[in-house]
C-alpha positions in Angstrom: -3.3 -18.2 27.0 -2.6 -14.9 28.7 0.9 -14.9 27.3 -0.4 -15.2 23.7 -2.9 -12.3 24.4 0.0 -10.1 25.6 2.0 -11.0 22.5 -1.0 -10.2 20.2 -1.5 -6.8 21.9 2.2 -6.0 21.5 2.0 -7.0 17.9 -1.0 -4.8 17.3 0.8 -1.9 19.1 3.9 -2.3 17.0 1.8 -2.5 13.7 -0.2 0.6 14.7 3.0 2.4 15.8 4.7 1.5 12.5 1.8 2.8 10.4 1.5 5.9 12.5 5.2 6.5 12.3 5.1 6.0 8.5 2.3 8.5 8.1 4.1 11.0 10.4 7.3 10.5 8.4 5.5 11.0 5.1 3.7 14.1 6.4 7.0 15.6 7.7 8.8 14.7 4.4 6.1 16.4 2.3 6.2 19.5 4.5 10.0 19.7 4.1 9.7 19.1 0.3 7.1 22.0 0.1 9.4 24.3 2.0 12.3 23.3 -0.3 10.2 24.1 -3.3 9.2 27.5 -1.9 12.8 28.4 -1.2 13.8 27.3 -4.7 11.1 29.5 -6.3 12.0 32.5 -4.2 15.7 32.2 -4.9 15.0 31.8 -8.6 12.8 35.0 -8.7 15.6 37.2 -7.2 
């Protein structure tokens, strides 16, 4: 009984961690993409 509870908690933690990691990765990727766009625009204007 206790063992299954621990497994359930670990499963929840991994799911939450995966979702949080995915959101963090997406946010980081969008920031990098925005910076790339800014650099492209500034280099084209020169």
